[in-house]
N, CA, C and O atoms as a Tinker XYZ file with bonds, in Angstrom:
   492  protein
     1  N     -5.546000  -11.633000   -4.716000    73     2
     2  CA    -6.122000  -11.551000   -3.384000    64     1     3
     3  C     -5.139000  -12.113000   -2.362000    63     2     4     5
     4  O     -4.295000  -12.949000   -2.681000    81     3
     5  N     -5.265000  -11.648000   -1.164000    73     3     6
     6  CA    -4.407000  -12.099000   -0.087000    64     5     7
     7  C     -5.192000  -13.060000    0.799000    63     6     8     9
     8  O     -6.305000  -12.760000    1.232000    81     7
     9  N     -4.593000  -14.220000    1.060000    73     7    10
    10  CA    -5.219000  -15.245000    1.886000    64     9    11
    11  C     -5.652000  -14.665000    3.228000    63    10    12    13
    12  O     -4.900000  -13.928000    3.866000    81    11
    13  N     -6.843000  -14.994000    3.641000    73    11    14
    14  CA    -7.469000  -14.548000    4.898000    64    13    15
    15  C     -7.945000  -13.085000    4.849000    63    14    16    17
    16  O     -8.537000  -12.592000    5.809000    81    15
    17  N     -7.684000  -12.403000    3.737000    73    15    18
    18  CA    -8.144000  -11.020000    3.569000    64    17    19
    19  C     -8.866000  -10.856000    2.229000    63    18    20    21
    20  O     -8.906000   -9.764000    1.663000    81    19
    21  N     -9.429000  -11.950000    1.736000    73    19    22
    22  CA   -10.092000  -11.930000    0.436000    64    21    23
    23  C    -11.221000  -10.907000    0.368000    63    22    24    25
    24  O    -11.486000  -10.336000   -0.690000    81    23
    25  N    -11.878000  -10.679000    1.491000    73    23    26
    26  CA   -13.027000   -9.773000    1.497000    64    25    27
    27  C    -12.646000   -8.305000    1.302000    63    26    28    29
    28  O    -13.520000   -7.468000    1.074000    81    27
    29  N    -11.347000   -7.981000    1.390000    73    27    30
    30  CA   -10.937000   -6.594000    1.162000    64    29    31
    31  C     -9.830000   -6.453000    0.117000    63    30    32    33
    32  O     -9.515000   -5.336000   -0.292000    81    31
    33  N     -9.233000   -7.573000   -0.324000    73    31    34
    34  CA    -8.134000   -7.480000   -1.283000    64    33    35
    35  C     -8.495000   -8.013000   -2.666000    63    34    36    37
    36  O     -7.613000   -8.252000   -3.491000    81    35
    37  N     -9.790000   -8.199000   -2.919000    73    35    38
    38  CA   -10.231000   -8.661000   -4.226000    64    37    39
    39  C     -9.850000   -7.634000   -5.301000    63    38    40    41
    40  O     -9.546000   -6.480000   -5.001000    81    39
    41  N     -9.874000   -8.079000   -6.533000    73    39    42
    42  CA    -9.502000   -7.206000   -7.646000    64    41    43
    43  C    -10.411000   -5.976000   -7.698000    63    42    44    45
    44  O    -11.509000   -5.977000   -7.142000    81    43
    45  N     -9.938000   -4.937000   -8.369000    73    43    46
    46  CA   -10.717000   -3.714000   -8.470000    64    45    47
    47  C    -12.057000   -3.983000   -9.157000    63    46    48    49
    48  O    -12.140000   -4.718000  -10.142000    81    47
    49  N    -13.084000   -3.371000   -8.611000    73    47    50
    50  CA   -14.417000   -3.486000   -9.195000    64    49    51
    51  C    -14.553000   -2.486000  -10.346000    63    50    52    53
    52  O    -13.705000   -1.612000  -10.523000    81    51
    53  N    -15.612000   -2.622000  -11.112000    73    51    54
    54  CA   -15.852000   -1.683000  -12.211000    64    53    55
    55  C    -15.942000   -0.250000  -11.699000    63    54    56    57
    56  O    -15.392000    0.666000  -12.310000    81    55
    57  N    -16.634000   -0.056000  -10.584000    73    55    58
    58  CA   -16.774000    1.308000  -10.046000    64    57    59
    59  C    -15.441000    1.842000   -9.533000    63    58    60    61
    60  O    -15.192000    3.046000   -9.606000    81    59
    61  N    -14.587000    0.971000   -9.017000    73    59    62
    62  CA   -13.259000    1.412000   -8.572000    64    61    63
    63  C    -12.383000    1.775000   -9.765000    63    62    64    65
    64  O    -11.643000    2.757000   -9.711000    81    63
    65  N    -12.459000    0.988000  -10.849000    73    63    66
    66  CA   -11.724000    1.325000  -12.065000    64    65    67
    67  C    -12.129000    2.715000  -12.552000    63    66    68    69
    68  O    -11.300000    3.472000  -13.055000    81    67
    69  N    -13.404000    3.039000  -12.397000    73    67    70
    70  CA   -13.907000    4.329000  -12.863000    64    69    71
    71  C    -13.343000    5.502000  -12.080000    63    70    72    73
    72  O    -13.199000    6.591000  -12.635000    81    71
    73  N    -13.017000    5.309000  -10.791000    73    71    74
    74  CA   -12.514000    6.430000   -9.987000    64    73    75
    75  C    -10.986000    6.535000   -9.990000    63    74    76    77
    76  O    -10.435000    7.502000   -9.465000    81    75
    77  N    -10.304000    5.557000  -10.572000    73    75    78
    78  CA    -8.833000    5.619000  -10.630000    64    77    79
    79  C     -8.359000    6.920000  -11.278000    63    78    80    81
    80  O     -7.488000    7.582000  -10.713000    81    79
    81  N     -8.896000    7.320000  -12.449000    73    79    82
    82  CA    -8.428000    8.578000  -13.049000    64    81    83
    83  C     -8.664000    9.796000  -12.156000    63    82    84    85
    84  O     -7.843000   10.713000  -12.136000    81    83
    85  N     -9.760000    9.815000  -11.427000    73    83    86
    86  CA   -10.056000   10.932000  -10.525000    64    85    87
    87  C     -9.046000   10.977000   -9.385000    63    86    88    89
    88  O     -8.574000   12.051000   -9.012000    81    87
    89  N     -8.718000    9.829000   -8.838000    73    87    90
    90  CA    -7.724000    9.776000   -7.759000    64    89    91
    91  C     -6.365000   10.221000   -8.284000    63    90    92    93
    92  O     -5.664000   10.980000   -7.616000    81    91
    93  N     -5.987000    9.759000   -9.467000    73    91    94
    94  CA    -4.718000   10.177000  -10.064000    64    93    95
    95  C     -4.700000   11.690000  -10.255000    63    94    96    97
    96  O     -3.720000   12.353000   -9.913000    81    95
    97  N     -5.767000   12.223000  -10.794000    73    95    98
    98  CA    -5.860000   13.673000  -11.026000    64    97    99
    99  C     -5.702000   14.452000   -9.721000    63    98   100   101
   100  O     -5.007000   15.467000   -9.675000    81    99
   101  N     -6.351000   13.972000   -8.667000    73    99   102
   102  CA    -6.260000   14.646000   -7.376000    64   101   103
   103  C     -4.882000   14.553000   -6.753000    63   102   104   105
   104  O     -4.426000   15.492000   -6.100000    81   103
   105  N     -4.214000   13.421000   -6.950000    73   103   106
   106  CA    -2.888000   13.246000   -6.367000    64   105   107
   107  C     -1.805000   14.001000   -7.131000    63   106   108   109
   108  O     -0.793000   14.379000   -6.540000    81   107
   109  N     -1.992000   14.226000   -8.422000    73   107   110
   110  CA    -0.986000   14.905000   -9.253000    64   109   111
   111  C     -0.612000   16.277000   -8.712000    63   110   112   113
   112  O      0.524000   16.719000   -8.880000    81   111
   113  N     -1.540000   16.942000   -8.077000    73   111   114
   114  CA    -1.281000   18.299000   -7.575000    64   113   115
   115  C     -0.689000   18.286000   -6.165000    63   114   116   117
   116  O     -0.340000   19.338000   -5.630000    81   115
   117  N     -0.578000   17.120000   -5.571000    73   115   118
   118  CA    -0.053000   16.993000   -4.207000    64   117   119
   119  C      1.446000   16.701000   -4.263000    63   118   120   121
   120  O      1.890000   15.628000   -3.854000    81   119
   121  N      2.215000   17.653000   -4.767000    73   119   122
   122  CA     3.648000   17.475000   -4.949000    64   121   123
   123  C      4.383000   17.943000   -3.699000    63   122   124   125
   124  O      4.262000   19.094000   -3.279000    81   123
   125  N      5.141000   17.029000   -3.120000    73   123   126
   126  CA     5.895000   17.307000   -1.905000    64   125   127
   127  C      5.178000   16.789000   -0.677000    63   126   128   129
   128  O      3.951000   16.817000   -0.590000    81   127
   129  N      5.975000   16.313000    0.272000    73   127   130
   130  CA     5.422000   15.728000    1.497000    64   129   131
   131  C      4.525000   16.709000    2.239000    63   130   132   133
   132  O      3.541000   16.311000    2.862000    81   131
   133  N      4.864000   17.986000    2.170000    73   131   134
   134  CA     4.057000   18.996000    2.867000    64   133   135
   135  C      2.671000   19.174000    2.237000    63   134   136   137
   136  O      1.803000   19.821000    2.823000    81   135
   137  N      2.464000   18.605000    1.053000    73   135   138
   138  CA     1.168000   18.702000    0.375000    64   137   139
   139  C      0.376000   17.389000    0.457000    63   138   140   141
   140  O     -0.623000   17.225000   -0.243000    81   139
   141  N      0.816000   16.465000    1.302000    73   139   142
   142  CA     0.165000   15.152000    1.412000    64   141   143
   143  C     -1.316000   15.297000    1.757000    63   142   144   145
   144  O     -1.720000   16.188000    2.504000    81   143
   145  N     -2.101000   14.398000    1.192000    73   143   146
   146  CA    -3.539000   14.346000    1.474000    64   145   147
   147  C     -3.813000   13.030000    2.192000    63   146   148   149
   148  O     -3.314000   11.979000    1.788000    81   147
   149  N     -4.594000   13.089000    3.236000    73   147   150
   150  CA    -4.843000   11.892000    4.039000    64   149   151
   151  C     -5.712000   10.887000    3.292000    63   150   152   153
   152  O     -6.582000   11.247000    2.499000    81   151
   153  N     -5.447000    9.638000    3.570000    73   151   154
   154  CA    -6.269000    8.573000    3.015000    64   153   155
   155  C     -7.705000    8.705000    3.478000    63   154   156   157
   156  O     -8.638000    8.408000    2.733000    81   155
   157  N     -7.878000    9.150000    4.708000    73   155   158
   158  CA    -9.228000    9.334000    5.255000    64   157   159
   159  C    -10.015000   10.329000    4.420000    63   158   160   161
   160  O    -11.184000   10.101000    4.109000    81   159
   161  N     -9.374000   11.434000    4.058000    73   159   162
   162  CA   -10.061000   12.443000    3.254000    64   161   163
   163  C    -10.392000   11.903000    1.860000    63   162   164   165
   164  O    -11.492000   12.120000    1.352000    81   163
   165  N     -9.445000   11.205000    1.249000    73   163   166
   166  CA    -9.713000   10.617000   -0.068000    64   165   167
   167  C    -10.894000    9.656000    0.024000    63   166   168   169
   168  O    -11.790000    9.680000   -0.820000    81   167
   169  N    -10.892000    8.812000    1.051000    73   167   170
   170  CA   -11.978000    7.837000    1.219000    64   169   171
   171  C    -13.323000    8.530000    1.389000    63   170   172   173
   172  O    -14.321000    8.104000    0.810000    81   171
   173  N    -13.350000    9.590000    2.179000    73   171   174
   174  CA   -14.599000   10.326000    2.381000    64   173   175
   175  C    -15.099000   10.920000    1.070000    63   174   176   177
   176  O    -16.282000   10.813000    0.744000    81   175
   177  N    -14.197000   11.543000    0.324000    73   175   178
   178  CA   -14.580000   12.204000   -0.934000    64   177   179
   179  C    -14.983000   11.197000   -2.008000    63   178   180   181
   180  O    -15.871000   11.469000   -2.816000    81   179
   181  N    -14.330000   10.033000   -2.015000    73   179   182
   182  CA   -14.585000    9.046000   -3.063000    64   181   183
   183  C    -15.569000    7.962000   -2.614000    63   182   184   185
   184  O    -15.932000    7.084000   -3.396000    81   183
   185  N    -15.994000    8.031000   -1.359000    73   183   186
   186  CA   -16.946000    7.067000   -0.793000    64   185   187
   187  C    -16.436000    5.622000   -0.919000    63   186   188   189
   188  O    -17.132000    4.738000   -1.420000    81   187
   189  N    -15.210000    5.416000   -0.452000    73   187   190
   190  CA   -14.615000    4.085000   -0.449000    64   189   191
   191  C    -13.997000    3.815000    0.914000    63   190   192   193
   192  O    -13.822000    4.732000    1.716000    81   191
   193  N    -13.672000    2.571000    1.170000    73   191   194
   194  CA   -13.033000    2.160000    2.422000    64   193   195
   195  C    -11.513000    2.249000    2.265000    63   194   196   197
   196  O    -10.988000    2.221000    1.151000    81   195
   197  N    -10.823000    2.357000    3.391000    73   195   198
   198  CA    -9.373000    2.478000    3.383000    64   197   199
   199  C     -8.667000    1.332000    2.685000    63   198   200   201
   200  O     -7.715000    1.551000    1.936000    81   199
   201  N     -9.123000    0.115000    2.922000    73   199   202
   202  CA    -8.489000   -1.046000    2.289000    64   201   203
   203  C     -8.610000   -0.975000    0.770000    63   202   204   205
   204  O     -7.691000   -1.370000    0.052000    81   203
   205  N     -9.731000   -0.477000    0.286000    73   203   206
   206  CA    -9.918000   -0.372000   -1.157000    64   205   207
   207  C     -9.074000    0.761000   -1.736000    63   206   208   209
   208  O     -8.575000    0.652000   -2.856000    81   207
   209  N     -8.909000    1.854000   -0.973000    73   207   210
   210  CA    -8.018000    2.922000   -1.430000    64   209   211
   211  C     -6.600000    2.376000   -1.549000    63   210   212   213
   212  O     -5.911000    2.657000   -2.529000    81   211
   213  N     -6.159000    1.599000   -0.565000    73   211   214
   214  CA    -4.807000    1.024000   -0.630000    64   213   215
   215  C     -4.665000    0.101000   -1.833000    63   214   216   217
   216  O     -3.595000    0.047000   -2.439000    81   215
   217  N     -5.719000   -0.624000   -2.189000    73   215   218
   218  CA    -5.693000   -1.479000   -3.378000    64   217   219
   219  C     -5.545000   -0.625000   -4.635000    63   218   220   221
   220  O     -4.793000   -0.975000   -5.544000    81   219
   221  N     -6.260000    0.486000   -4.681000    73   219   222
   222  CA    -6.170000    1.401000   -5.825000    64   221   223
   223  C     -4.782000    2.027000   -5.894000    63   222   224   225
   224  O     -4.195000    2.113000   -6.973000    81   223
   225  N     -4.253000    2.464000   -4.754000    73   223   226
   226  CA    -2.908000    3.048000   -4.713000    64   225   227
   227  C     -1.886000    2.026000   -5.187000    63   226   228   229
   228  O     -0.975000    2.360000   -5.945000    81   227
   229  N     -2.035000    0.780000   -4.744000    73   227   230
   230  CA    -1.139000   -0.288000   -5.184000    64   229   231
   231  C     -1.186000   -0.423000   -6.709000    63   230   232   233
   232  O     -0.144000   -0.530000   -7.356000    81   231
   233  N     -2.372000   -0.418000   -7.269000    73   231   234
   234  CA    -2.535000   -0.515000   -8.727000    64   233   235
   235  C     -1.833000    0.649000   -9.421000    63   234   236   237
   236  O     -1.109000    0.444000  -10.395000    81   235
   237  N     -2.039000    1.853000   -8.931000    73   235   238
   238  CA    -1.426000    3.042000   -9.539000    64   237   239
   239  C      0.098000    2.931000   -9.505000    63   238   240   241
   240  O      0.771000    3.243000  -10.487000    81   239
   241  N      0.631000    2.491000   -8.378000    73   239   242
   242  CA     2.089000    2.372000   -8.245000    64   241   243
   243  C      2.656000    1.252000   -9.114000    63   242   244   245
   244  O      3.597000    1.473000   -9.877000    81   243
   245  N      2.089000    0.058000   -9.002000    73   243   246
   246  CA     2.620000   -1.114000   -9.696000    64   245   247
   247  C      2.531000   -0.952000  -11.214000    63   246   248   249
   248  O      3.414000   -1.402000  -11.943000    81   247
   249  N      1.468000   -0.313000  -11.683000    73   247   250
   250  CA     1.295000   -0.123000  -13.117000    64   249   251
   251  C      1.890000    1.194000  -13.615000    63   250   252   253
   252  O      1.673000    1.588000  -14.761000    81   251
   253  N      2.643000    1.871000  -12.744000    73   251   254
   254  CA     3.354000    3.112000  -13.117000    64   253   255
   255  C      2.420000    4.157000  -13.732000    63   254   256   257
   256  O      2.772000    4.808000  -14.716000    81   255
   257  N      1.245000    4.310000  -13.155000    73   255   258
   258  CA     0.289000    5.282000  -13.668000    64   257   259
   259  C      0.583000    6.688000  -13.174000    63   258   260   261
   260  O      0.104000    7.668000  -13.744000    81   259
   261  N      1.371000    6.782000  -12.111000    73   259   262
   262  CA     1.730000    8.068000  -11.528000    64   261   263
   263  C      3.078000    7.886000  -10.843000    63   262   264   265
   264  O      3.176000    7.214000   -9.816000    81   263
   265  N      4.107000    8.481000  -11.412000    73   263   266
   266  CA     5.455000    8.282000  -10.882000    64   265   267
   267  C      5.658000    9.003000   -9.553000    63   266   268   269
   268  O      5.184000   10.121000   -9.353000    81   267
   269  N      6.379000    8.328000   -8.643000    73   267   270
   270  CA     6.757000    8.941000   -7.380000    64   269   271
   271  C      5.630000    9.060000   -6.375000    63   270   272   273
   272  O      5.666000    9.939000   -5.514000    81   271
   273  N      4.629000    8.196000   -6.464000    73   271   274
   274  CA     3.504000    8.244000   -5.520000    64   273   275
   275  C      3.964000    7.680000   -4.178000    63   274   276   277
   276  O      4.159000    6.474000   -4.028000    81   275
   277  N      4.129000    8.558000   -3.227000    73   275   278
   278  CA     4.663000    8.214000   -1.914000    64   277   279
   279  C      3.575000    8.308000   -0.852000    63   278   280   281
   280  O      2.465000    8.775000   -1.105000    81   279
   281  N      3.931000    7.849000    0.338000    73   279   282
   282  CA     3.027000    7.978000    1.477000    64   281   283
   283  C      3.860000    8.212000    2.726000    63   282   284   285
   284  O      5.028000    7.834000    2.811000    81   283
   285  N      3.220000    8.843000    3.676000    73   283   286
   286  CA     3.829000    9.093000    4.984000    64   285   287
   287  C      2.693000    9.161000    6.002000    63   286   288   289
   288  O      1.538000    8.909000    5.658000    81   287
   289  N      3.001000    9.489000    7.215000    73   287   290
   290  CA     1.987000    9.583000    8.249000    64   289   291
   291  C      0.900000   10.609000    7.951000    63   290   292   293
   292  O     -0.202000   10.517000    8.492000    81   291
   293  N      1.194000   11.571000    7.107000    73   291   294
   294  CA     0.222000   12.604000    6.742000    64   293   295
   295  C     -0.667000   12.197000    5.582000    63   294   296   297
   296  O     -1.723000   12.793000    5.371000    81   295
   297  N     -0.247000   11.176000    4.818000    73   295   298
   298  CA    -1.058000   10.748000    3.692000    64   297   299
   299  C     -0.241000   10.458000    2.458000    63   298   300   301
   300  O      0.912000   10.033000    2.541000    81   299
   301  N     -0.857000   10.696000    1.302000    73   299   302
   302  CA    -0.258000   10.397000    0.005000    64   301   303
   303  C      0.189000   11.682000   -0.675000    63   302   304   305
   304  O     -0.437000   12.732000   -0.530000    81   303
   305  N      1.281000   11.578000   -1.419000    73   303   306
   306  CA     1.819000   12.730000   -2.132000    64   305   307
   307  C      2.739000   12.247000   -3.250000    63   306   308   309
   308  O      3.132000   11.082000   -3.295000    81   307
   309  N      3.070000   13.170000   -4.149000    73   307   310
   310  CA     4.026000   12.898000   -5.211000    64   309   311
   311  C      5.375000   13.458000   -4.768000    63   310   312   313
   312  O      5.471000   14.612000   -4.350000    81   311
   313  N      6.401000   12.642000   -4.861000    73   311   314
   314  CA     7.737000   13.088000   -4.466000    64   313   315
   315  C      8.129000   14.308000   -5.296000    63   314   316   317
   316  O      7.970000   14.326000   -6.516000    81   315
   317  N      8.648000   15.335000   -4.603000    73   315   318
   318  CA     9.071000   16.531000   -5.331000    64   317   319
   319  C     10.504000   16.406000   -5.833000    63   318   320   321
   320  O     10.938000   17.162000   -6.702000    81   319
   321  N     11.239000   15.436000   -5.270000    73   319   322
   322  CA    12.620000   15.228000   -5.695000    64   321   323
   323  C     13.066000   13.816000   -5.319000    63   322   324   325
   324  O     12.326000   13.064000   -4.684000    81   323
   325  N     14.270000   13.478000   -5.717000    73   323   326
   326  CA    14.804000   12.151000   -5.459000    64   325   327
   327  C     14.889000   11.857000   -3.965000    63   326   328   329
   328  O     14.663000   10.721000   -3.547000    81   327
   329  N     15.207000   12.848000   -3.168000    73   327   330
   330  CA    15.308000   12.669000   -1.725000    64   329   331
   331  C     13.998000   12.205000   -1.103000    63   330   332   333
   332  O     13.990000   11.309000   -0.259000    81   331
   333  N     12.892000   12.814000   -1.519000    73   331   334
   334  CA    11.596000   12.397000   -0.985000    64   333   335
   335  C     11.257000   10.981000   -1.434000    63   334   336   337
   336  O     10.742000   10.185000   -0.649000    81   335
   337  N     11.541000   10.668000   -2.680000    73   335   338
   338  CA    11.260000    9.321000   -3.173000    64   337   339
   339  C     12.111000    8.292000   -2.432000    63   338   340   341
   340  O     11.608000    7.238000   -2.044000    81   339
   341  N     13.378000    8.586000   -2.234000    73   339   342
   342  CA    14.256000    7.665000   -1.511000    64   341   343
   343  C     13.809000    7.496000   -0.063000    63   342   344   345
   344  O     13.899000    6.399000    0.487000    81   343
   345  N     13.330000    8.570000    0.557000    73   343   346
   346  CA    12.812000    8.478000    1.920000    64   345   347
   347  C     11.623000    7.541000    1.999000    63   346   348   349
   348  O     11.505000    6.761000    2.945000    81   347
   349  N     10.744000    7.609000    1.015000    73   347   350
   350  CA     9.582000    6.725000    0.953000    64   349   351
   351  C     10.035000    5.277000    0.753000    63   350   352   353
   352  O      9.485000    4.362000    1.367000    81   351
   353  N     11.026000    5.072000   -0.095000    73   351   354
   354  CA    11.542000    3.727000   -0.346000    64   353   355
   355  C     12.149000    3.148000    0.924000    63   354   356   357
   356  O     11.939000    1.975000    1.234000    81   355
   357  N     12.894000    3.954000    1.654000    73   355   358
   358  CA    13.487000    3.490000    2.921000    64   357   359
   359  C     12.389000    3.085000    3.896000    63   358   360   361
   360  O     12.479000    2.039000    4.540000    81   359
   361  N     11.359000    3.908000    4.005000    73   359   362
   362  CA    10.244000    3.603000    4.895000    64   361   363
   363  C      9.579000    2.292000    4.500000    63   362   364   365
   364  O      9.266000    1.470000    5.361000    81   363
   365  N      9.364000    2.092000    3.215000    73   363   366
   366  CA     8.740000    0.857000    2.738000    64   365   367
   367  C      9.630000   -0.347000    3.050000    63   366   368   369
   368  O      9.138000   -1.387000    3.490000    81   367
   369  N     10.922000   -0.208000    2.826000    73   367   370
   370  CA    11.849000   -1.308000    3.156000    64   369   371
   371  C     11.794000   -1.645000    4.643000    63   370   372   373
   372  O     11.819000   -2.818000    5.016000    81   371
   373  N     11.721000   -0.627000    5.487000    73   371   374
   374  CA    11.656000   -0.859000    6.934000    64   373   375
   375  C     10.372000   -1.586000    7.315000    63   374   376   377
   376  O     10.388000   -2.468000    8.173000    81   375
   377  N      9.261000   -1.220000    6.681000    73   375   378
   378  CA     8.002000   -1.895000    6.976000    64   377   379
   379  C      8.023000   -3.343000    6.502000    63   378   380   381
   380  O      7.515000   -4.232000    7.185000    81   379
   381  N      8.608000   -3.578000    5.335000    73   379   382
   382  CA     8.734000   -4.944000    4.834000    64   381   383
   383  C      9.617000   -5.762000    5.775000    63   382   384   385
   384  O      9.287000   -6.905000    6.091000    81   383
   385  N     10.732000   -5.192000    6.225000    73   383   386
   386  CA    11.636000   -5.898000    7.143000    64   385   387
   387  C     10.912000   -6.261000    8.434000    63   386   388   389
   388  O     11.104000   -7.353000    8.968000    81   387
   389  N     10.090000   -5.362000    8.930000    73   387   390
   390  CA     9.322000   -5.637000   10.141000    64   389   391
   391  C      8.357000   -6.795000    9.920000    63   390   392   393
   392  O      8.202000   -7.649000   10.793000    81   391
   393  N      7.714000   -6.830000    8.772000    73   391   394
   394  CA     6.790000   -7.920000    8.458000    64   393   395
   395  C      7.535000   -9.241000    8.296000    63   394   396   397
   396  O      7.018000  -10.290000    8.681000    81   395
   397  N      8.733000   -9.205000    7.734000    73   395   398
   398  CA     9.525000  -10.427000    7.590000    64   397   399
   399  C      9.893000  -10.984000    8.964000    63   398   400   401
   400  O      9.898000  -12.200000    9.154000    81   399
   401  N     10.200000  -10.111000    9.921000    73   399   402
   402  CA    10.498000  -10.569000   11.281000    64   401   403
   403  C      9.289000  -11.292000   11.883000    63   402   404   405
   404  O      9.438000  -12.341000   12.511000    81   403
   405  N      8.116000  -10.739000   11.693000    73   403   406
   406  CA     6.895000  -11.381000   12.192000    64   405   407
   407  C      6.694000  -12.717000   11.483000    63   406   408   409
   408  O      6.376000  -13.720000   12.122000    81   407
   409  N      6.877000  -12.730000   10.170000    73   407   410
   410  CA     6.743000  -13.960000    9.395000    64   409   411
   411  C      7.688000  -15.037000    9.912000    63   410   412   413
   412  O      7.281000  -16.180000   10.119000    81   411
   413  N      8.941000  -14.674000   10.119000    73   411   414
   414  CA     9.919000  -15.644000   10.617000    64   413   415
   415  C      9.526000  -16.181000   11.992000    63   414   416   417
   416  O      9.653000  -17.376000   12.257000    81   415
   417  N      9.050000  -15.298000   12.860000    73   415   418
   418  CA     8.637000  -15.729000   14.193000    64   417   419
   419  C      7.456000  -16.702000   14.105000    63   418   420   421
   420  O      7.458000  -17.738000   14.771000    81   419
   421  N      6.458000  -16.377000   13.294000    73   419   422
   422  CA     5.291000  -17.251000   13.161000    64   421   423
   423  C      5.655000  -18.580000   12.514000    63   422   424   425
   424  O      5.136000  -19.628000   12.899000    81   423
   425  N      6.547000  -18.534000   11.533000    73   423   426
   426  CA     6.989000  -19.791000   10.919000    64   425   427
   427  C      7.669000  -20.677000   11.950000    63   426   428   429
   428  O      7.455000  -21.889000   11.961000    81   427
   429  N      8.485000  -20.089000   12.814000    73   427   430
   430  CA     9.127000  -20.861000   13.877000    64   429   431
   431  C      8.114000  -21.457000   14.838000    63   430   432   433
   432  O      8.321000  -22.548000   15.369000    81   431
   433  N      7.028000  -20.749000   15.061000    73   431   434
   434  CA     6.002000  -21.212000   15.990000    64   433   435
   435  C      5.164000  -22.356000   15.427000    63   434   436   437
   436  O      4.385000  -22.961000   16.163000    81   435
   437  N      5.305000  -22.665000   14.138000    73   435   438
   438  CA     4.525000  -23.769000   13.580000    64   437   439
   439  C      4.866000  -25.084000   14.252000    63   438   440   441
   440  O      4.055000  -26.010000   14.233000    81   439
   441  N      6.044000  -25.191000   14.844000    73   439   442
   442  CA     6.435000  -26.427000   15.538000    64   441   443
   443  C      5.485000  -26.727000   16.695000    63   442   444   445
   444  O      5.259000  -27.891000   17.026000    81   443
   445  N      4.934000  -25.692000   17.306000    73   443   446
   446  CA     3.997000  -25.870000   18.410000    64   445   447
   447  C      2.707000  -26.540000   17.932000    63   446   448   449
   448  O      1.932000  -27.060000   18.734000    81   447
   449  N      2.490000  -26.519000   16.621000    73   447   450
   450  CA     1.282000  -27.103000   16.050000    64   449   451
   451  C      1.596000  -28.344000   15.211000    63   450   452   453
   452  O      0.769000  -28.797000   14.420000    81   451
   453  N      2.790000  -28.880000   15.394000    73   451   454
   454  CA     3.178000  -30.086000   14.678000    64   453   455
   455  C      3.864000  -29.838000   13.355000    63   454   456   457
   456  O      4.100000  -30.778000   12.595000    81   455
   457  N      4.190000  -28.587000   13.065000    73   455   458
   458  CA     4.880000  -28.264000   11.818000    64   457   459
   459  C      6.384000  -28.426000   11.957000    63   458   460   461
   460  O      6.887000  -28.909000   12.972000    81   459
   461  N      7.086000  -28.012000   10.917000    73   459   462
   462  CA     8.542000  -28.180000   10.892000    64   461   463
   463  C      9.304000  -26.932000   11.338000    63   462   464   465
   464  O     10.532000  -26.948000   11.424000    81   463
   465  N      8.586000  -25.870000   11.616000    73   463   466
   466  CA     9.235000  -24.658000   12.101000    64   465   467
   467  C      9.685000  -23.717000   11.028000    63   466   468   469
   468  O     10.280000  -22.680000   11.323000    81   467
   469  N      9.418000  -24.051000    9.778000    73   467   470
   470  CA     9.827000  -23.174000    8.695000    64   469   471
   471  C      8.962000  -23.443000    7.474000    63   470   472   473
   472  O      8.699000  -24.594000    7.127000    81   471
   473  N      8.533000  -22.391000    6.839000    73   471   474
   474  CA     7.777000  -22.482000    5.597000    64   473   475
   475  C      8.487000  -21.645000    4.551000    63   474   476   477
   476  O      9.363000  -20.846000    4.883000    81   475
   477  N      8.130000  -21.816000    3.330000    73   475   478
   478  CA     8.712000  -21.010000    2.270000    64   477   479
   479  C      7.828000  -19.804000    2.016000    63   478   480   481
   480  O      6.608000  -19.936000    1.921000    81   479
   481  N      8.431000  -18.632000    1.904000    73   479   482
   482  CA     7.684000  -17.415000    1.596000    64   481   483
   483  C      7.065000  -17.499000    0.198000    63   482   484   485
   484  O      6.156000  -16.735000   -0.125000    81   483
   485  N      7.553000  -18.417000   -0.623000    73   483   486
   486  CA     7.086000  -18.497000   -2.003000    64   485   487
   487  C      6.013000  -19.553000   -2.211000    63   486   488   489
   488  O      5.630000  -19.814000   -3.351000    81   487
   489  N      5.515000  -20.169000   -1.138000    73   487   490
   490  CA     4.463000  -21.181000   -1.278000    64   489   491
   491  C      3.111000  -20.546000   -1.419000    63   490   492
   492  O      2.109000  -21.249000   -1.548000    81   491
């Protein structure tokens, strides 16, 4: 779970575990960015919230249940080639870098609250 987001990042429920194979099956046919399916549509069809879909997608990716599961502004898809997968990786790196910038700024601002101005990302 993620601190301050426990209400949406809790572990998968039994009912969510049950729909993982269905989501995998549906995504397997979405090969190529042009075949992306929106998270909104998946959520509507599976009767789940967006945060829970992202938790399920995270599980599928981290546990290597479906190789090349990418995302873009249009939704989720399976990379049709190395170029699409690398494009997704670049996008993810850029988003992580943006979050690190915010993290660094907030850590610096801790001095305004009596802190030391720096925390460890690993705490």
